C-alpha positions as CSV (number, residue, x, y, z in Angstrom):
1,M,35.3,-6.5,-21.0
2,E,34.3,-9.7,-17.8
3,K,32.3,-12.5,-19.4
4,S,28.4,-12.5,-18.9
5,L,26.6,-14.6,-16.8
6,T,24.1,-17.2,-16.1
7,I,21.0,-15.3,-13.3
8,L,18.2,-17.3,-12.6
9,Q,15.5,-15.8,-11.7
10,V,13.0,-17.0,-9.1
11,I,9.5,-15.4,-8.4
12,S,6.2,-17.0,-6.5
13,Q,4.0,-14.4,-8.1
14,R,0.3,-13.9,-7.3
15,H,-0.6,-11.6,-10.0
16,L,1.2,-9.4,-12.1
17,S,1.8,-6.5,-10.2
18,G,5.0,-4.8,-9.1
19,A,7.2,-6.7,-8.2
20,E,6.6,-9.0,-11.1
21,R,6.7,-6.1,-12.7
22,V,10.5,-5.6,-11.5
23,C,11.9,-8.8,-12.3
24,L,10.4,-9.2,-15.8
25,M,12.0,-5.6,-17.2
26,L,15.0,-6.6,-15.3
27,S,15.4,-9.9,-16.7
28,E,14.8,-8.8,-19.9
29,S,16.8,-5.7,-19.5
30,L,20.2,-8.4,-18.5
31,Q,19.2,-10.6,-21.2
32,R,19.9,-7.7,-24.3
33,R,23.4,-7.2,-22.3
34,G,24.3,-10.8,-23.2
35,H,23.9,-13.2,-20.0
36,R,21.9,-15.6,-19.9
37,V,19.0,-15.7,-18.1
38,V,16.0,-18.6,-17.1
39,L,12.6,-17.6,-15.5
40,V,11.1,-20.0,-12.8
41,C,7.9,-18.8,-11.6
42,K,4.4,-20.4,-11.2
43,R,2.0,-21.3,-14.4
44,D,-0.1,-17.6,-14.3
45,T,-1.4,-16.7,-17.8
46,A,-0.7,-12.7,-17.9
47,M,3.2,-13.3,-16.7
48,L,4.1,-16.0,-19.3
49,E,2.5,-13.8,-21.7
50,E,4.4,-10.8,-20.5
51,A,8.0,-13.6,-20.4
52,A,7.1,-14.5,-24.0
53,L,6.8,-11.1,-25.1
54,R,10.8,-9.7,-23.9
55,G,11.6,-13.4,-25.1
56,L,12.9,-14.5,-21.8
57,D,13.5,-18.9,-21.4
58,V,10.8,-19.7,-18.5
59,R,10.4,-22.7,-16.6
60,T,7.3,-23.6,-14.9
61,P,8.4,-26.7,-12.6
62,G,5.1,-26.0,-10.2
63,L,6.1,-23.9,-7.3
64,S,3.1,-23.8,-4.2
65,G,2.8,-24.3,-0.7
66,K,5.9,-22.6,0.9
67,F,7.3,-25.6,2.7
68,N,6.7,-27.9,0.1
69,P,10.3,-29.2,0.1
70,L,10.1,-30.3,-3.6
71,V,10.3,-27.3,-3.9
72,P,14.5,-26.3,-3.2
73,M,14.7,-29.9,-5.1
74,R,13.7,-28.4,-8.6
75,L,15.5,-24.9,-9.1
76,M,18.6,-26.9,-8.0
77,S,18.0,-29.1,-10.3
78,I,17.3,-26.5,-13.3
79,A,20.5,-24.3,-11.5
80,R,22.2,-26.6,-12.0
81,E,21.3,-27.6,-15.6
82,I,22.1,-24.2,-16.6
83,G,25.5,-23.6,-14.8
84,A,23.8,-21.0,-12.9
85,D,26.2,-18.2,-11.3
86,V,23.7,-16.6,-9.6
87,I,20.1,-17.2,-7.5
88,H,18.2,-14.2,-8.0
89,T,14.9,-14.7,-5.9
90,H,11.6,-12.4,-5.4
91,L,9.0,-12.4,-3.0
92,S,9.5,-13.8,0.0
93,T,7.9,-17.8,-0.8
94,A,10.8,-18.3,-4.0
95,S,13.4,-16.7,-1.5
96,Q,13.3,-19.6,0.9
97,W,12.5,-21.9,-1.8
98,G,15.9,-19.5,-3.0
99,G,18.0,-19.9,-0.4
100,A,17.4,-23.5,0.2
101,A,18.8,-24.5,-3.2
102,G,22.5,-21.7,-2.9
103,K,22.6,-24.3,-0.4
104,L,22.5,-27.0,-1.2
105,T,24.4,-25.8,-4.2
106,G,26.4,-24.0,-3.2
107,I,25.5,-20.9,-5.8
108,P,25.2,-17.4,-4.8
109,V,21.6,-16.6,-3.8
110,V,20.4,-12.6,-4.2
111,S,17.3,-12.2,-2.6
112,H,15.3,-8.9,-3.1
113,V,13.3,-7.3,-0.8
114,H,10.4,-5.2,-2.7
115,A,8.9,-4.4,0.0
116,M,8.4,-4.0,4.1
117,N,9.0,-7.7,4.8
118,S,10.3,-9.8,7.6
119,K,14.2,-11.3,7.7
120,H,12.8,-14.5,8.4
121,F,12.0,-15.2,4.2
122,F,15.4,-13.5,3.0
123,L,18.2,-15.2,5.5
124,L,19.1,-18.0,3.3
125,A,20.2,-15.2,1.0
126,D,23.4,-14.4,1.1
127,V,22.8,-10.0,0.3
128,M,19.6,-8.5,0.8
129,V,18.8,-6.7,-2.1
130,A,17.1,-3.8,-0.7
131,C,14.2,-1.7,-3.0
132,S,14.5,1.6,-1.1
133,E,16.5,3.0,1.8
134,G,12.3,2.8,3.5
135,V,13.4,-0.7,3.5
136,R,16.4,-1.3,4.1
137,N,15.5,0.3,7.7
138,H,12.8,-1.7,7.7
139,L,15.4,-4.6,7.0
140,T,17.9,-3.5,9.9
141,G,15.5,-2.5,12.4
142,Q,15.0,-5.9,12.4
143,G,18.3,-6.7,13.1
144,V,19.5,-8.2,9.4
145,S,23.8,-6.4,9.1
146,Q,23.9,-3.6,7.4
147,Q,26.9,-4.9,5.1
148,K,24.3,-8.0,4.0
149,I,22.0,-5.3,1.9
150,R,22.7,-2.8,-1.0
151,V,20.1,-0.7,-2.1
152,V,19.0,-0.4,-5.7
153,Y,16.1,2.0,-7.2
154,N,13.7,0.4,-9.0
155,G,13.9,1.4,-12.7
156,I,11.4,1.9,-15.8
157,E,10.9,1.6,-19.6
158,A,11.9,5.0,-20.6
159,K,10.4,3.6,-24.0
160,R,7.5,2.6,-22.4
161,V,7.1,6.3,-22.2
162,E,7.4,8.6,-25.1
163,I,7.1,12.3,-24.7
164,P,4.8,14.1,-25.1
165,L,2.2,11.9,-25.4
166,D,-1.6,13.0,-26.2
167,R,-3.7,13.4,-23.7
168,R,-6.4,14.1,-25.6
169,P,-8.0,10.6,-26.6
170,L,-8.6,9.3,-23.0
171,R,-9.9,12.6,-21.9
172,E,-12.2,12.0,-24.9
173,E,-13.0,8.6,-23.9
174,L,-14.0,9.3,-20.4
175,G,-16.3,12.5,-21.1
176,I,-13.5,14.6,-19.4
177,A,-12.9,18.0,-20.4
178,D,-9.6,19.6,-22.5
179,D,-9.4,22.0,-19.2
180,A,-11.2,20.7,-16.2
181,P,-8.9,19.1,-13.4
182,L,-8.0,15.8,-12.8
183,L,-6.4,13.3,-10.5
184,V,-5.3,9.7,-10.8
185,C,-4.5,7.5,-8.2
186,I,-3.7,4.7,-9.8
187,A,-3.7,1.5,-6.2
188,H,-5.0,-1.7,-5.4
189,L,-7.8,-1.0,-3.7
190,A,-7.2,-1.3,0.1
191,G,-7.1,0.3,3.1
192,K,-3.3,0.3,3.3
193,K,-3.8,2.2,0.0
194,G,-6.3,4.8,1.5
195,Q,-7.7,5.9,-1.0
196,E,-10.4,7.3,1.1
197,Y,-8.8,10.3,2.0
198,L,-8.5,11.0,-1.3
199,I,-12.0,10.6,-1.7
200,G,-12.5,12.8,1.2
201,A,-9.8,16.1,-0.3
202,V,-12.1,15.7,-3.8
203,A,-15.6,16.0,-1.9
204,R,-13.2,19.0,-0.3
205,L,-12.5,20.6,-3.0
206,K,-15.9,20.5,-4.8
207,E,-16.6,24.0,-4.0
208,R,-13.6,25.7,-5.5
209,W,-13.0,23.5,-8.7
210,P,-16.5,22.1,-9.7
211,E,-15.2,20.7,-12.6
212,I,-12.6,18.3,-10.5
213,R,-12.8,14.6,-11.4
214,C,-10.4,12.1,-10.0
215,L,-9.9,8.1,-11.3
216,F,-8.9,5.5,-9.1
217,A,-7.4,2.4,-11.4
218,G,-7.5,-0.5,-9.4
219,I,-9.2,-3.5,-8.3
220,G,-9.7,-4.9,-4.4
221,E,-11.1,-5.4,-1.3
222,R,-12.2,-1.8,-1.0
223,A,-13.9,-1.6,-4.3
224,E,-17.4,-1.6,-2.9
225,A,-16.6,0.7,0.2
226,L,-15.5,3.4,-1.5
227,Q,-18.0,3.6,-4.2
228,L,-20.5,3.9,-1.2
229,Q,-17.8,6.4,0.2
230,V,-18.3,8.4,-3.3
231,D,-22.3,8.2,-3.7
232,D,-22.1,9.3,0.3
233,L,-20.7,12.2,-0.1
234,G,-22.4,13.2,-3.5
235,I,-20.4,13.2,-5.8
236,G,-20.2,10.4,-8.4
237,S,-20.1,13.2,-11.1
238,N,-16.7,13.9,-9.5
239,V,-15.3,10.6,-8.5
240,I,-14.6,7.1,-11.3
241,L,-13.9,3.8,-10.3
242,L,-12.7,2.2,-12.9
243,G,-11.9,-0.8,-12.3
244,Y,-8.7,-2.7,-13.4
245,R,-6.9,-0.8,-16.2
246,N,-3.8,-1.4,-18.8
247,D,-3.7,1.6,-19.6
248,A,-1.7,3.7,-16.4
249,I,0.6,5.2,-18.5
250,A,-2.4,6.9,-20.6
251,L,-4.0,7.8,-17.4
252,M,-1.0,9.4,-15.4
253,N,-0.5,10.7,-18.8
254,A,-4.6,12.3,-18.9
255,A,-3.6,14.1,-15.9
256,D,-2.8,17.2,-13.9
257,C,-1.1,14.9,-11.4
258,V,-0.8,11.4,-9.9
259,I,-2.1,10.7,-5.8
260,L,-0.8,7.9,-3.4
261,P,-1.5,8.7,-0.6
262,S,-0.7,5.4,1.1
263,L,-0.7,4.5,4.9
264,G,2.0,2.5,4.8
265,K,4.2,-0.1,3.5
266,E,5.0,1.0,0.5
267,G,8.8,-0.5,-0.9
268,L,9.6,2.4,-3.9
269,P,6.5,2.3,-6.1
270,L,6.6,2.1,-9.4
271,V,3.6,5.0,-9.8
272,L,6.0,7.2,-8.7
273,L,8.1,5.9,-11.0
274,E,6.8,6.3,-14.2
275,A,5.0,9.5,-13.2
276,A,8.1,10.9,-12.8
277,L,9.1,10.0,-16.4
278,L,5.6,11.0,-17.9
279,G,6.9,15.0,-16.6
280,R,3.7,14.4,-13.9
281,P,3.7,15.8,-9.9
282,A,3.2,13.2,-7.7
283,I,1.4,14.1,-4.3
284,C,1.8,11.2,-1.9
285,S,2.4,10.8,2.1
286,N,5.3,10.8,3.8
287,I,5.9,7.4,4.6
288,P,9.5,5.4,3.1
289,G,10.0,4.9,-0.4
290,N,7.4,7.8,-1.5
291,N,9.7,10.4,0.8
292,E,12.9,9.1,-1.9
293,V,10.9,9.7,-5.6
294,V,9.2,12.6,-4.0
295,I,11.3,15.4,-2.8
296,D,8.9,17.8,-1.6
297,G,8.8,21.1,-2.9
298,T,11.2,19.6,-5.7
299,T,8.8,16.9,-7.6
300,G,6.1,16.5,-6.4
301,L,4.4,17.2,-2.9
302,L,4.2,14.6,0.3
303,F,1.9,15.5,3.5
304,P,0.7,13.1,6.2
305,P,-0.3,10.2,5.6
306,G,-4.5,10.4,6.3
307,D,-4.0,14.0,6.2
308,T,-7.6,14.5,4.7
309,D,-7.2,18.9,5.0
310,A,-3.8,18.2,3.6
311,L,-3.9,16.4,0.9
312,A,-6.9,18.9,-0.3
313,D,-3.9,22.8,0.6
314,S,-1.5,20.5,-1.2
315,I,-3.7,19.3,-5.0
316,D,-5.3,23.1,-4.5
317,L,-2.1,24.4,-4.7
318,L,-1.3,22.7,-7.7
319,L,-4.1,23.4,-9.8
320,S,-3.9,26.7,-8.5
321,D,-0.3,27.2,-9.9
322,R,0.1,25.5,-13.1
323,E,4.0,27.4,-13.7
324,L,4.9,25.3,-10.5
325,S,3.3,22.3,-11.5
326,G,5.0,21.7,-14.9
327,R,8.4,23.0,-12.9
328,M,7.7,20.3,-10.7
329,G,6.7,17.6,-13.3
330,A,10.3,18.6,-15.0
331,A,12.2,18.1,-12.3
332,A,10.6,14.9,-11.6
333,R,10.8,13.4,-15.0
334,C,15.1,14.8,-15.3
335,R,15.7,13.1,-11.9
336,A,13.6,10.2,-12.9
337,M,15.8,9.6,-15.9
338,T,18.8,9.9,-13.6
339,E,17.9,7.6,-10.5
340,F,15.1,5.3,-11.7
341,T,15.7,4.0,-15.2
342,I,15.9,0.0,-16.3
343,E,19.3,1.0,-17.2
344,A,20.7,2.1,-14.1
345,M,19.1,-0.3,-12.3
346,T,21.1,-3.0,-14.4
347,D,24.3,-1.9,-13.8
348,R,23.3,-2.2,-10.5
349,M,22.1,-4.9,-10.1
350,E,25.5,-6.8,-12.4
351,S,27.2,-4.9,-9.7
352,V,26.0,-6.6,-7.0
353,Y,26.2,-10.4,-9.0
354,R,29.5,-9.8,-9.0
355,D,30.8,-8.2,-6.1
356,L,29.1,-11.5,-4.6
357,I,30.6,-13.7,-6.9
358,R,34.2,-12.5,-6.4
359,Q,33.9,-12.7,-2.8
360,R,32.8,-16.8,-2.6
361,K,35.3,-16.5,-4.8
362,G,37.1,-15.2,-2.7
363,E,36.4,-17.2,0.3
364,S,36.3,-20.6,-1.9
């Protein structure tokens, strides 16, 4: 049996979103396996509360400024204090700091690339972990060697999605009938997420499906513009902008299908993984990241990004053929339970750590 490791996880979070959730879930999973995990992050209430719920050892030494020379020194001090075997960084700023700390201490560094980022933030790492093949291709397209990149798919905690869930309470809360067609889109309200195309699709579908409802959960700079679009199209009774919600699982469970109409730059969206674990078919744009989760015609449907008519046709197909929708949802859950669990992610990440440590010892 291989010895347990001491892992310093470093993240420079802005809010509690996808990358932050992956970091927290992975840290807890590694800790459950007997590894010592120390998490370094900013002094953010939401992050610290979630870390405390997971029983994580957290340090907040003061992380600010992309080029603050004091930060790598602070990380170096913590890494030496705990005897870290590996430093695992998340997001661009933390990867700059952590990479520098690794060079100063000789501790191997794994930098996690969660989106279509510039390679320059991650060059000090010994290994780059890409969350999808799409991200790997984005990095190799910038000249990064294939040998320096490992793909590790994001994982979701299956315990958060206990099947079956009762979909009626949330529908009742929102005043949506049991038999009303319900779509859910959970994403930051930003131009790159393409919500305006979904609103356009709902307007087109309203004549055939007068009771159709579409819920948008999220906040962002496009909120006002999207609400104006809804008002201009006269579909205020069909489209509801909910703002921030902390019950994404319940929203998706209440839905007939989950929609993600992004225009580009997705890593491996957690919302699609969660929808799959719930047994909900997803309809999403055919872009890297999305098309690694959704297998077109098997676990959901893909459409060309920015194509309102194609999106409307895909929604219409799933609402019209409930048997097909059910088969796709079941296939999505089956695949997710194999490919996209936190256990699978932890297995792969442990392999990355141990391979890197063995390689480092072999070189010394």
